[in-house]
Chimera marker file (.cmm) of the C-alpha trace (Angstrom):
<marker_set name="trace">
<marker id="1" x="-5.939" y="11.846" z="8.914" r="1" g="1" b="0" radius="0.5"/>
<marker id="2" x="-9.567" y="12.566" z="9.002" r="1" g="1" b="0" radius="0.5"/>
<marker id="3" x="-9.810" y="11.988" z="5.110" r="1" g="1" b="0" radius="0.5"/>
<marker id="4" x="-8.004" y="8.659" z="5.689" r="1" g="1" b="0" radius="0.5"/>
<marker id="5" x="-10.297" y="7.682" z="8.413" r="1" g="1" b="0" radius="0.5"/>
<marker id="6" x="-13.260" y="8.527" z="6.174" r="1" g="1" b="0" radius="0.5"/>
<marker id="7" x="-12.108" y="6.598" z="3.244" r="1" g="1" b="0" radius="0.5"/>
<marker id="8" x="-11.073" y="3.414" z="5.197" r="1" g="1" b="0" radius="0.5"/>
<marker id="9" x="-14.474" y="3.738" z="7.120" r="1" g="1" b="0" radius="0.5"/>
<marker id="10" x="-16.466" y="3.718" z="4.035" r="1" g="1" b="0" radius="0.5"/>
<marker id="11" x="-14.535" y="0.518" z="2.832" r="1" g="1" b="0" radius="0.5"/>
<marker id="12" x="-15.305" y="-1.057" z="5.953" r="1" g="1" b="0" radius="0.5"/>
<marker id="13" x="-18.962" y="-0.244" z="5.839" r="1" g="1" b="0" radius="0.5"/>
<marker id="14" x="-18.853" y="-1.715" z="2.362" r="1" g="1" b="0" radius="0.5"/>
<marker id="15" x="-17.176" y="-4.841" z="3.437" r="1" g="1" b="0" radius="0.5"/>
<marker id="16" x="-14.333" y="-4.239" z="1.159" r="1" g="1" b="0" radius="0.5"/>
<marker id="17" x="-11.542" y="-3.554" z="3.910" r="1" g="1" b="0" radius="0.5"/>
<marker id="18" x="-9.083" y="-6.315" z="4.315" r="1" g="1" b="0" radius="0.5"/>
<marker id="19" x="-5.753" y="-6.048" z="6.393" r="1" g="1" b="0" radius="0.5"/>
<marker id="20" x="-3.276" y="-3.313" z="6.324" r="1" g="1" b="0" radius="0.5"/>
<marker id="21" x="-0.335" y="-1.624" z="8.109" r="1" g="1" b="0" radius="0.5"/>
<marker id="22" x="1.784" y="1.532" z="8.251" r="1" g="1" b="0" radius="0.5"/>
<marker id="23" x="5.365" y="0.634" z="7.817" r="1" g="1" b="0" radius="0.5"/>
<marker id="24" x="8.133" y="1.983" z="9.706" r="1" g="1" b="0" radius="0.5"/>
<marker id="25" x="11.087" y="4.073" z="8.023" r="1" g="1" b="0" radius="0.5"/>
<marker id="26" x="13.898" y="1.697" z="8.719" r="1" g="1" b="0" radius="0.5"/>
<marker id="27" x="14.423" y="-1.721" z="7.345" r="1" g="1" b="0" radius="0.5"/>
<marker id="28" x="17.032" y="-4.179" z="5.833" r="1" g="1" b="0" radius="0.5"/>
<marker id="29" x="17.482" y="-5.048" z="2.288" r="1" g="1" b="0" radius="0.5"/>
<marker id="30" x="19.379" y="-8.170" z="1.174" r="1" g="1" b="0" radius="0.5"/>
<marker id="31" x="21.068" y="-7.208" z="-2.140" r="1" g="1" b="0" radius="0.5"/>
<marker id="32" x="23.040" y="-9.080" z="-4.888" r="1" g="1" b="0" radius="0.5"/>
<marker id="33" x="24.497" y="-12.589" z="-5.094" r="1" g="1" b="0" radius="0.5"/>
<marker id="34" x="26.324" y="-12.203" z="-1.847" r="1" g="1" b="0" radius="0.5"/>
<marker id="35" x="22.999" y="-11.078" z="-0.147" r="1" g="1" b="0" radius="0.5"/>
<marker id="36" x="24.683" y="-8.029" z="1.316" r="1" g="1" b="0" radius="0.5"/>
<marker id="37" x="22.789" y="-6.278" z="4.006" r="1" g="1" b="0" radius="0.5"/>
<marker id="38" x="21.915" y="-2.589" z="3.741" r="1" g="1" b="0" radius="0.5"/>
<marker id="39" x="20.096" y="-1.190" z="6.540" r="1" g="1" b="0" radius="0.5"/>
<marker id="40" x="17.532" y="1.601" z="6.305" r="1" g="1" b="0" radius="0.5"/>
<marker id="41" x="16.148" y="4.099" z="6.466" r="1" g="1" b="0" radius="0.5"/>
<marker id="42" x="16.035" y="4.729" z="2.843" r="1" g="1" b="0" radius="0.5"/>
<marker id="43" x="15.687" y="8.590" z="2.658" r="1" g="1" b="0" radius="0.5"/>
<marker id="44" x="17.406" y="8.812" z="-0.752" r="1" g="1" b="0" radius="0.5"/>
<marker id="45" x="14.942" y="6.831" z="-2.610" r="1" g="1" b="0" radius="0.5"/>
<marker id="46" x="12.801" y="8.333" z="-5.164" r="1" g="1" b="0" radius="0.5"/>
<marker id="47" x="9.734" y="6.210" z="-4.048" r="1" g="1" b="0" radius="0.5"/>
<marker id="48" x="9.221" y="4.622" z="-0.654" r="1" g="1" b="0" radius="0.5"/>
<marker id="49" x="6.401" y="2.298" z="0.491" r="1" g="1" b="0" radius="0.5"/>
<marker id="50" x="4.466" y="3.747" z="3.638" r="1" g="1" b="0" radius="0.5"/>
<marker id="51" x="2.212" y="1.034" z="3.983" r="1" g="1" b="0" radius="0.5"/>
<marker id="52" x="-0.133" y="-1.175" z="2.454" r="1" g="1" b="0" radius="0.5"/>
<marker id="53" x="-3.918" y="-1.888" z="2.485" r="1" g="1" b="0" radius="0.5"/>
<marker id="54" x="-5.525" y="-4.987" z="1.252" r="1" g="1" b="0" radius="0.5"/>
<marker id="55" x="-8.920" y="-4.210" z="-0.607" r="1" g="1" b="0" radius="0.5"/>
<marker id="56" x="-11.595" y="-6.865" z="-1.205" r="1" g="1" b="0" radius="0.5"/>
<marker id="57" x="-12.539" y="-6.676" z="-4.676" r="1" g="1" b="0" radius="0.5"/>
<marker id="58" x="-14.348" y="-8.937" z="-7.397" r="1" g="1" b="0" radius="0.5"/>
<marker id="59" x="-11.682" y="-7.997" z="-10.021" r="1" g="1" b="0" radius="0.5"/>
<marker id="60" x="-8.593" y="-6.067" z="-10.556" r="1" g="1" b="0" radius="0.5"/>
<marker id="61" x="-10.699" y="-3.302" z="-12.209" r="1" g="1" b="0" radius="0.5"/>
<marker id="62" x="-12.784" y="-3.152" z="-9.241" r="1" g="1" b="0" radius="0.5"/>
<marker id="63" x="-9.631" y="-2.671" z="-6.859" r="1" g="1" b="0" radius="0.5"/>
<marker id="64" x="-8.273" y="0.022" z="-9.276" r="1" g="1" b="0" radius="0.5"/>
<marker id="65" x="-11.816" y="1.999" z="-9.235" r="1" g="1" b="0" radius="0.5"/>
<marker id="66" x="-11.492" y="1.567" z="-5.231" r="1" g="1" b="0" radius="0.5"/>
<marker id="67" x="-8.064" y="2.793" z="-5.041" r="1" g="1" b="0" radius="0.5"/>
<marker id="68" x="-9.017" y="6.000" z="-6.924" r="1" g="1" b="0" radius="0.5"/>
<marker id="69" x="-10.672" y="7.181" z="-3.605" r="1" g="1" b="0" radius="0.5"/>
<marker id="70" x="-7.412" y="6.960" z="-1.560" r="1" g="1" b="0" radius="0.5"/>
<marker id="71" x="-6.425" y="10.158" z="0.089" r="1" g="1" b="0" radius="0.5"/>
<marker id="72" x="-2.772" y="9.677" z="-0.757" r="1" g="1" b="0" radius="0.5"/>
<marker id="73" x="-3.270" y="11.560" z="-4.289" r="1" g="1" b="0" radius="0.5"/>
<marker id="74" x="-4.088" y="14.681" z="-2.558" r="1" g="1" b="0" radius="0.5"/>
<marker id="75" x="-0.442" y="14.884" z="-1.238" r="1" g="1" b="0" radius="0.5"/>
<marker id="76" x="1.127" y="13.727" z="-4.684" r="1" g="1" b="0" radius="0.5"/>
<marker id="77" x="1.514" y="10.174" z="-3.688" r="1" g="1" b="0" radius="0.5"/>
<marker id="78" x="0.774" y="7.036" z="-5.574" r="1" g="1" b="0" radius="0.5"/>
<marker id="79" x="-0.973" y="3.682" z="-5.201" r="1" g="1" b="0" radius="0.5"/>
<marker id="80" x="0.215" y="0.436" z="-6.617" r="1" g="1" b="0" radius="0.5"/>
<marker id="81" x="-2.593" y="-2.130" z="-7.233" r="1" g="1" b="0" radius="0.5"/>
<marker id="82" x="-1.644" y="-5.731" z="-7.360" r="1" g="1" b="0" radius="0.5"/>
<marker id="83" x="-3.812" y="-8.946" z="-7.465" r="1" g="1" b="0" radius="0.5"/>
<marker id="84" x="-2.795" y="-11.694" z="-4.831" r="1" g="1" b="0" radius="0.5"/>
<marker id="85" x="-1.233" y="-14.739" z="-6.197" r="1" g="1" b="0" radius="0.5"/>
<marker id="86" x="-3.782" y="-16.750" z="-4.927" r="1" g="1" b="0" radius="0.5"/>
<marker id="87" x="-6.429" y="-15.356" z="-7.173" r="1" g="1" b="0" radius="0.5"/>
<marker id="88" x="-4.691" y="-17.027" z="-10.177" r="1" g="1" b="0" radius="0.5"/>
<link id1="1" id2="2" r="1" g="1" b="0" radius="0.2"/>
<link id1="2" id2="3" r="1" g="1" b="0" radius="0.2"/>
<link id1="3" id2="4" r="1" g="1" b="0" radius="0.2"/>
<link id1="4" id2="5" r="1" g="1" b="0" radius="0.2"/>
<link id1="5" id2="6" r="1" g="1" b="0" radius="0.2"/>
<link id1="6" id2="7" r="1" g="1" b="0" radius="0.2"/>
<link id1="7" id2="8" r="1" g="1" b="0" radius="0.2"/>
<link id1="8" id2="9" r="1" g="1" b="0" radius="0.2"/>
<link id1="9" id2="10" r="1" g="1" b="0" radius="0.2"/>
<link id1="10" id2="11" r="1" g="1" b="0" radius="0.2"/>
<link id1="11" id2="12" r="1" g="1" b="0" radius="0.2"/>
<link id1="12" id2="13" r="1" g="1" b="0" radius="0.2"/>
<link id1="13" id2="14" r="1" g="1" b="0" radius="0.2"/>
<link id1="14" id2="15" r="1" g="1" b="0" radius="0.2"/>
<link id1="15" id2="16" r="1" g="1" b="0" radius="0.2"/>
<link id1="16" id2="17" r="1" g="1" b="0" radius="0.2"/>
<link id1="17" id2="18" r="1" g="1" b="0" radius="0.2"/>
<link id1="18" id2="19" r="1" g="1" b="0" radius="0.2"/>
<link id1="19" id2="20" r="1" g="1" b="0" radius="0.2"/>
<link id1="20" id2="21" r="1" g="1" b="0" radius="0.2"/>
<link id1="21" id2="22" r="1" g="1" b="0" radius="0.2"/>
<link id1="22" id2="23" r="1" g="1" b="0" radius="0.2"/>
<link id1="23" id2="24" r="1" g="1" b="0" radius="0.2"/>
<link id1="24" id2="25" r="1" g="1" b="0" radius="0.2"/>
<link id1="25" id2="26" r="1" g="1" b="0" radius="0.2"/>
<link id1="26" id2="27" r="1" g="1" b="0" radius="0.2"/>
<link id1="27" id2="28" r="1" g="1" b="0" radius="0.2"/>
<link id1="28" id2="29" r="1" g="1" b="0" radius="0.2"/>
<link id1="29" id2="30" r="1" g="1" b="0" radius="0.2"/>
<link id1="30" id2="31" r="1" g="1" b="0" radius="0.2"/>
<link id1="31" id2="32" r="1" g="1" b="0" radius="0.2"/>
<link id1="32" id2="33" r="1" g="1" b="0" radius="0.2"/>
<link id1="33" id2="34" r="1" g="1" b="0" radius="0.2"/>
<link id1="34" id2="35" r="1" g="1" b="0" radius="0.2"/>
<link id1="35" id2="36" r="1" g="1" b="0" radius="0.2"/>
<link id1="36" id2="37" r="1" g="1" b="0" radius="0.2"/>
<link id1="37" id2="38" r="1" g="1" b="0" radius="0.2"/>
<link id1="38" id2="39" r="1" g="1" b="0" radius="0.2"/>
<link id1="39" id2="40" r="1" g="1" b="0" radius="0.2"/>
<link id1="40" id2="41" r="1" g="1" b="0" radius="0.2"/>
<link id1="41" id2="42" r="1" g="1" b="0" radius="0.2"/>
<link id1="42" id2="43" r="1" g="1" b="0" radius="0.2"/>
<link id1="43" id2="44" r="1" g="1" b="0" radius="0.2"/>
<link id1="44" id2="45" r="1" g="1" b="0" radius="0.2"/>
<link id1="45" id2="46" r="1" g="1" b="0" radius="0.2"/>
<link id1="46" id2="47" r="1" g="1" b="0" radius="0.2"/>
<link id1="47" id2="48" r="1" g="1" b="0" radius="0.2"/>
<link id1="48" id2="49" r="1" g="1" b="0" radius="0.2"/>
<link id1="49" id2="50" r="1" g="1" b="0" radius="0.2"/>
<link id1="50" id2="51" r="1" g="1" b="0" radius="0.2"/>
<link id1="51" id2="52" r="1" g="1" b="0" radius="0.2"/>
<link id1="52" id2="53" r="1" g="1" b="0" radius="0.2"/>
<link id1="53" id2="54" r="1" g="1" b="0" radius="0.2"/>
<link id1="54" id2="55" r="1" g="1" b="0" radius="0.2"/>
<link id1="55" id2="56" r="1" g="1" b="0" radius="0.2"/>
<link id1="56" id2="57" r="1" g="1" b="0" radius="0.2"/>
<link id1="57" id2="58" r="1" g="1" b="0" radius="0.2"/>
<link id1="58" id2="59" r="1" g="1" b="0" radius="0.2"/>
<link id1="59" id2="60" r="1" g="1" b="0" radius="0.2"/>
<link id1="60" id2="61" r="1" g="1" b="0" radius="0.2"/>
<link id1="61" id2="62" r="1" g="1" b="0" radius="0.2"/>
<link id1="62" id2="63" r="1" g="1" b="0" radius="0.2"/>
<link id1="63" id2="64" r="1" g="1" b="0" radius="0.2"/>
<link id1="64" id2="65" r="1" g="1" b="0" radius="0.2"/>
<link id1="65" id2="66" r="1" g="1" b="0" radius="0.2"/>
<link id1="66" id2="67" r="1" g="1" b="0" radius="0.2"/>
<link id1="67" id2="68" r="1" g="1" b="0" radius="0.2"/>
<link id1="68" id2="69" r="1" g="1" b="0" radius="0.2"/>
<link id1="69" id2="70" r="1" g="1" b="0" radius="0.2"/>
<link id1="70" id2="71" r="1" g="1" b="0" radius="0.2"/>
<link id1="71" id2="72" r="1" g="1" b="0" radius="0.2"/>
<link id1="72" id2="73" r="1" g="1" b="0" radius="0.2"/>
<link id1="73" id2="74" r="1" g="1" b="0" radius="0.2"/>
<link id1="74" id2="75" r="1" g="1" b="0" radius="0.2"/>
<link id1="75" id2="76" r="1" g="1" b="0" radius="0.2"/>
<link id1="76" id2="77" r="1" g="1" b="0" radius="0.2"/>
<link id1="77" id2="78" r="1" g="1" b="0" radius="0.2"/>
<link id1="78" id2="79" r="1" g="1" b="0" radius="0.2"/>
<link id1="79" id2="80" r="1" g="1" b="0" radius="0.2"/>
<link id1="80" id2="81" r="1" g="1" b="0" radius="0.2"/>
<link id1="81" id2="82" r="1" g="1" b="0" radius="0.2"/>
<link id1="82" id2="83" r="1" g="1" b="0" radius="0.2"/>
<link id1="83" id2="84" r="1" g="1" b="0" radius="0.2"/>
<link id1="84" id2="85" r="1" g="1" b="0" radius="0.2"/>
<link id1="85" id2="86" r="1" g="1" b="0" radius="0.2"/>
<link id1="86" id2="87" r="1" g="1" b="0" radius="0.2"/>
<link id1="87" id2="88" r="1" g="1" b="0" radius="0.2"/>
</marker_set>
């Protein structure tokens, strides 16, 4: 947790930190044409989303470079970098 606090603190100091939240393990998925409900947690999934963090960046390349500092990589995790729709 100290590494996470340090990384997020550095982003905040640089005015690059936006909103973000940890996500709970449970959830519900609507699936298929019948919109069937599937209730979580979804432990059998190969990949899960544990949370999200909005990074303020001038470009997608800058956001990618910022994401390289995320502590999740030390535990084998991954980061998905996306550009918000309102930037288009």
